[in-house]
C-alpha positions in Angstrom: 140.9 99.8 52.1 142.9 102.3 54.1 139.9 103.2 56.4 139.3 99.5 57.1 143.0 98.8 57.8 143.2 101.9 60.2 140.1 100.7 62.1 141.4 97.2 62.4 144.8 98.4 63.7 143.2 100.6 66.3 140.8 97.8 67.4 143.7 95.3 67.7 145.7 97.9 69.7 142.9 98.6 72.1 142.2 94.9 72.5 146.0 94.3 73.3 145.9 97.1 75.9 142.7 95.8 77.4 144.2 92.3 77.7 147.4 93.6 79.2 145.5 95.6 81.7 143.4 92.6 82.8 146.5 90.4 83.1 148.4 93.0 85.2 145.4 93.3 87.5 145.0 89.5 87.9 148.6 88.7 88.6 148.8 90.3 92.1 145.6 88.4 93.1 147.0 84.9 92.3 150.4 85.6 94.0 
């Protein structure tokens, strides 16, 4: 269970960082 939990947390963290990066890149284009 610990291994799966660790992988899930890392995946969620990477996804959040990727989404934040995309949003920060798109904001200047709209404005």
